[in-house]
C-alpha positions in Angstrom: -102.6 123.9 -8.8 -100.8 126.1 -11.3 -101.8 125.9 -15.0 -98.4 124.4 -16.0 -98.9 121.6 -13.4 -102.3 120.8 -14.9 -100.8 120.9 -18.4 -98.0 118.5 -17.5 -100.5 116.0 -16.1 -102.1 115.8 -19.5 -99.0 115.7 -21.7 -97.1 113.2 -19.5 -99.3 110.4 -20.9 -98.1 111.1 -24.5 -95.5 109.1 -26.4 -92.4 110.8 -27.7 -90.2 110.4 -30.7 -86.9 108.5 -29.9 -83.8 110.6 -29.7 -82.7 113.5 -27.5 -85.6 115.2 -25.8 -85.7 118.9 -25.0 -88.2 121.5 -23.9 -91.7 120.2 -23.5 -90.6 116.7 -24.5 -88.1 116.7 -21.6 -90.7 118.0 -19.2 -93.1 115.3 -20.4 -90.5 112.6 -19.6 -89.7 114.1 -16.1 -93.4 114.2 -15.3 -93.9 110.6 -16.5 -91.2 109.4 -14.1 -92.8 111.2 -11.2 -96.3 110.0 -11.9 -95.1 106.5 -12.7 -92.9 106.2 -9.6 -89.7 105.3 -11.5 -86.3 107.0 -11.9 -83.9 107.3 -14.8 -80.2 106.5 -14.4 -77.9 109.4 -15.3 -74.7 108.1 -16.6 -71.4 110.0 -16.8 -69.7 109.3 -20.1 -66.2 109.9 -21.4 -66.2 108.6 -25.0 -68.2 106.8 -27.6 -67.7 103.4 -25.9 -69.5 104.6 -22.8 -72.1 106.5 -24.7 -72.9 103.5 -27.0 -73.0 101.1 -24.0 -75.6 103.4 -22.3 -77.7 103.5 -25.5 -77.5 99.7 -25.9 -78.5 99.1 -22.3 -81.4 101.5 -22.6 -82.7 99.8 -25.7 -82.2 96.4 -24.2 -84.3 97.4 -21.1 -86.8 99.5 -23.1 -86.0 102.4 -20.8 -85.3 106.0 -21.4 -82.0 107.3 -20.0 -79.9 110.4 -19.1 -76.4 110.8 -20.6 -74.2 113.4 -19.0 -70.7 114.8 -19.2 -68.6 116.4 -16.5 -66.1 119.0 -17.6 -63.3 116.4 -17.2 -65.3 113.8 -19.2 -65.9 116.3 -22.0 -62.2 117.2 -22.0 -61.3 113.5 -22.3 -63.8 113.1 -25.1 -62.0 115.8 -27.1 -58.6 114.2 -26.4 -56.2 114.7 -23.6 -53.7 116.0 -26.1 -56.0 118.8 -27.3 -53.9 122.0 -27.0 -56.4 124.2 -25.2 -57.9 122.7 -22.1 -61.0 125.0 -21.9 -61.8 124.5 -25.6 -61.4 120.7 -25.1 -64.1 120.9 -22.4 -66.4 122.8 -24.7 -65.8 121.0 -28.0 -65.7 117.6 -26.3 -69.2 118.2 -24.8 -70.5 119.5 -28.2 -69.1 116.6 -30.1 -70.6 114.1 -27.6 -74.0 115.8 -27.8 -74.0 115.6 -31.6 -73.0 111.9 -31.4 -76.0 111.3 -29.1 -78.4 113.3 -31.3 -77.3 111.2 -34.3 -77.4 107.8 -32.7 -80.1 107.9 -30.0 -83.0 108.1 -32.5 -81.7 104.9 -34.1 -81.5 103.1 -30.8 -85.2 103.8 -30.3 -85.1 105.4 -26.8 -85.5 108.9 -25.4 -82.3 110.5 -24.1 -81.8 113.5 -21.8 -78.5 115.2 -22.8 -77.1 116.8 -19.7 -73.9 118.3 -18.4 -72.8 117.6 -14.8 -71.2 119.5 -11.9 -70.3 123.1 -13.1 -69.1 125.0 -10.0 -68.4 128.7 -10.0 -65.2 128.6 -12.0 -66.9 126.4 -14.7 -69.8 128.8 -15.4 -67.9 130.0 -18.5 -67.9 126.4 -19.7 -71.7 126.3 -19.4 -72.0 129.7 -21.1 -69.8 128.5 -24.0 -72.1 125.5 -24.4 -75.1 127.8 -24.5 -73.4 129.7 -27.3 -73.2 126.4 -29.3 -76.8 125.6 -28.5 -77.9 129.0 -29.7 -76.2 128.3 -33.1 -77.7 124.8 -33.2 -81.1 126.2 -32.2 -81.0 128.6 -35.1 -80.1 125.8 -37.5 -82.5 123.1 -36.2 -85.0 124.7 -33.9 -83.7 122.5 -31.1 -80.9 123.0 -28.5 -77.9 120.7 -28.3 -78.5 119.9 -24.6 -81.6 119.1 -22.6 -80.3 120.6 -19.4 -77.1 121.9 -17.7 -76.2 121.6 -14.0 -75.0 124.6 -12.0 -73.3 123.3 -8.9 -73.0 126.5 -6.8 -73.7 124.9 -3.5 -70.4 126.0 -2.0 -71.4 129.6 -2.5 -73.8 131.6 -0.3 -77.4 130.7 -1.0 -78.3 134.2 -2.4 -75.3 134.1 -4.9 -76.2 130.5 -5.8 -79.8 131.3 -6.7 -79.1 134.6 -8.4 -76.5 133.1 -10.7 -78.9 130.2 -11.4 -81.6 132.6 -12.3 -79.3 134.5 -14.7 -78.3 131.3 -16.5 -81.9 130.0 -16.5 -83.2 133.1 -18.3 -80.8 132.5 -21.1 -81.3 128.7 -21.2 -85.1 128.9 -21.1 -85.1 130.9 -24.3 -83.9 127.7 -26.1 -86.1 125.3 -24.0 -83.1 124.2 -22.0 -83.6 123.2 -18.3 -81.1 123.7 -15.5 -80.3 121.5 -12.5 -79.2 123.3 -9.3 -77.6 122.0 -6.2 -78.6 123.0 -2.7 -76.4 121.7 0.1 -73.3 119.7 -0.9 -72.8 116.2 -2.1 -69.9 114.7 -0.1 -66.9 112.9 -1.4 -65.0 113.7 -4.6 -66.0 113.4 -8.2 -63.8 114.5 -11.1 -61.9 117.0 -9.0 -65.0 118.5 -7.4 -65.3 118.0 -3.6 -63.2 116.0 -1.1 -63.4 112.7 0.7 -63.2 114.8 3.9 -66.8 115.8 3.2 -68.0 112.2 3.3 -69.0 112.0 7.0 -71.3 113.9 9.3 -71.1 117.3 7.5 -74.2 119.4 8.3 -74.0 120.9 4.8 -74.9 117.4 3.4 -78.5 118.1 4.5 -80.5 120.7 2.6 -83.1 122.8 4.4 -86.6 122.6 2.9 -86.9 126.4 3.4 -83.9 126.9 1.0 -85.6 124.7 -1.6 -88.8 126.8 -1.3 -86.7 129.9 -1.8 -85.3 128.4 -5.0 -88.7 127.4 -6.2 -90.1 130.9 -5.8 -87.3 132.5 -7.6 -86.7 130.1 -10.5 -90.1 128.6 -11.3 -91.4 131.8 -13.0 -88.3 131.8 -15.2 -88.2 128.3 -16.7 -87.9 124.6 -16.0 -85.4 123.4 -13.4 -84.6 120.5 -11.2 -83.1 120.4 -7.7 -80.3 118.2 -6.4 -81.2 118.6 -2.8 -78.6 117.0 -0.5 -79.9 114.4 2.0 -76.6 112.9 3.0 -75.5 111.9 -0.5 -71.8 111.1 -1.1 -69.9 110.5 -4.3 -68.0 107.2 -4.4 -68.5 104.0 -2.4 -67.9 103.9 1.3 -68.1 101.3 4.1 -71.6 100.4 5.3 -72.8 102.8 7.9 -70.6 105.7 6.8 -73.2 107.3 4.6 -76.3 108.4 6.4 -79.1 109.1 3.9 -82.2 111.0 5.1 -84.7 111.0 2.2 -87.4 112.5 4.4 -85.7 115.8 3.6 -87.0 115.4 0.0 -90.5 114.8 1.2 -90.4 117.7 3.6 -89.3 120.0 0.7 -92.1 118.8 -1.6 -94.7 119.2 1.1 -93.5 122.7 2.0 -93.7 123.9 -1.6 -97.1 122.3 -2.2 -98.6 123.7 1.0 -97.2 127.2 0.4 -98.2 127.5 -3.2 -101.2 125.2 -3.4 -99.6 123.1 -6.2 -100.3 119.6 -7.2 -98.4 116.8 -5.6 -94.6 116.6 -5.9 -94.1 120.0 -7.6 -90.3 119.7 -7.4 -88.2 117.8 -9.9 -85.7 116.1 -7.7 -82.3 114.6 -8.4 -80.3 112.0 -6.4 -76.6 112.5 -6.6 -74.0 110.1 -5.1 -76.2 107.1 -5.9 -73.5 104.4 -6.3 -73.5 102.0 -3.4 -76.7 103.3 -1.9 -79.1 101.0 0.0 -82.0 99.9 -2.2 -84.5 100.9 0.5 -83.2 104.4 0.6 -83.3 104.6 -3.2 -86.9 103.5 -3.3 -87.9 105.9 -0.5 -86.2 108.8 -2.4 -88.0 107.7 -5.6 -91.4 107.8 -3.9 -90.8 111.5 -3.1 -90.4 112.6 -6.8 -86.8 111.8 -7.7 -86.7 111.3 -11.5 -82.9 111.2 -11.9 -80.2 109.3 -10.1 -76.5 109.7 -11.0 -74.5 106.5 -11.4 -70.8 106.9 -12.1 -68.5 105.1 -9.7 -70.1 101.7 -10.1 -70.1 101.9 -13.9 -66.4 102.9 -14.0 -65.7 99.8 -12.0 -67.9 97.6 -14.1 -66.1 98.8 -17.3 -62.6 98.4 -15.8 -63.4 95.0 -14.1 -64.4 93.3 -17.3 -61.3 94.6 -19.2 -59.2 93.4 -16.3 -60.8 89.9 -16.5 -60.2 89.8 -20.3 -56.5 90.6 -19.8 -56.2 88.0 -17.1 -57.6 85.4 -19.4 -55.3 86.4 -22.3 -52.1 87.5 -20.6 -49.7 86.7 -23.4 -51.7 88.7 -25.9 -50.9 91.8 -24.0 -47.2 91.1 -23.9 -46.5 89.7 -27.3 -47.9 90.2 -30.8 -46.8 86.6 -31.6 -46.5 83.9 -29.0 -42.7 83.3 -28.5 -43.2 79.6 -28.1 -46.0 78.6 -30.5 -45.7 81.5 -33.0 -49.4 82.0 -32.6 -50.5 85.5 -33.6 -52.5 87.4 -31.0 -54.0 90.1 -33.2 -57.5 88.9 -32.8 -57.2 89.0 -29.1 -55.4 92.4 -28.5 -57.6 94.1 -31.1 -59.0 97.1 -29.1 -62.5 96.2 -30.3 -62.3 93.0 -28.3 -61.3 94.4 -24.9 -63.2 97.7 -25.2 -66.3 95.6 -26.0 -65.7 93.6 -22.8 -65.8 96.9 -20.9 -69.0 98.0 -22.7 -70.6 94.7 -21.7 -69.6 95.3 -18.1 -71.3 98.6 -18.2 -74.4 97.2 -19.8 -74.7 94.4 -17.2 -74.4 96.9 -14.4 -77.0 99.2 -16.1 -79.3 96.2 -16.3 -79.3 96.2 -12.5 -79.7 100.0 -12.3 -82.8 100.0 -14.6 -84.3 97.2 -12.6 -83.7 98.9 -9.2 -84.9 102.3 -10.5 -88.0 100.5 -11.9 -87.8 102.0 -15.3 -87.6 98.8 -17.3 -90.2 98.7 -20.1 -91.3 102.3 -19.5 -89.7 104.1 -22.4 -91.9 106.8 -23.8 -90.4 106.4 -27.2 -92.7 105.2 -30.0 
């Protein structure tokens, strides 16, 4: 067993201060998940409503959580009318991270602040966020983000890993982790991928030997996690169309452990495309060291569904300010705080289920 494996076994039992966790705190949280056999939901957010709903749900369930932004979510956070699309992606993510840093400690849970799905053309986005973290690090001694994802799975393996190594060296200097993807996640999310990838694509299944190669290159440089594809697909498809093979995760863990004589589950594994997955497959993946599962599609629907139900119950309030027949004012009904809150409650209810399925209820490390 490597020294860092031994060290993490000790520190994973510690309690953490509530708020955004980075560096050793983040590693402590990851190790606690793996040792405790539970997984944290990773929720894509697009504004303060979704962020606050995630924080409320985490507090309600006494669970830690992962909040993440795609480039599109970050751009939306800055405002679709922002004059510079690239700067909107950067500043939206920075603004969201600062909001979470401020609020999470008061909600009393630990939060991993993460960015999601940066393919090759979006590497400059990640590098710009590292620039902001460097400034924040100089001011506070902490980075803005816990981790960043580099989704270079469409590139040749050597290019994928070399670029991940380059970014990890810079990130590790600020105690930032990275998440890499080996093999592709099918389906489409935020303009990345295609529904044509959803079925029977060999690239949906990562080879354990590739995971070993990544481990050998990246582990000396810093902390990282692996989104190894085992049939994962973004979105929700008809039963039987998604063929998950979690044993790929076990085989990858076993190969690294046997080759390098590490402790059990040396890899920090991520489950992408989690919406709509069978619970038995989720539980099997969790048993192999998955500490993070992305949930986006189901939560988008939960938010939208509750707003739709609210509108159906109050149709006139969304057509008239004052009822044309009774002269009743509808201001208290069409107030955005009413229907946006309904959307938040929809997210919270769906997250209650996610925390339960992922077995993280009551397991927050925050003290």
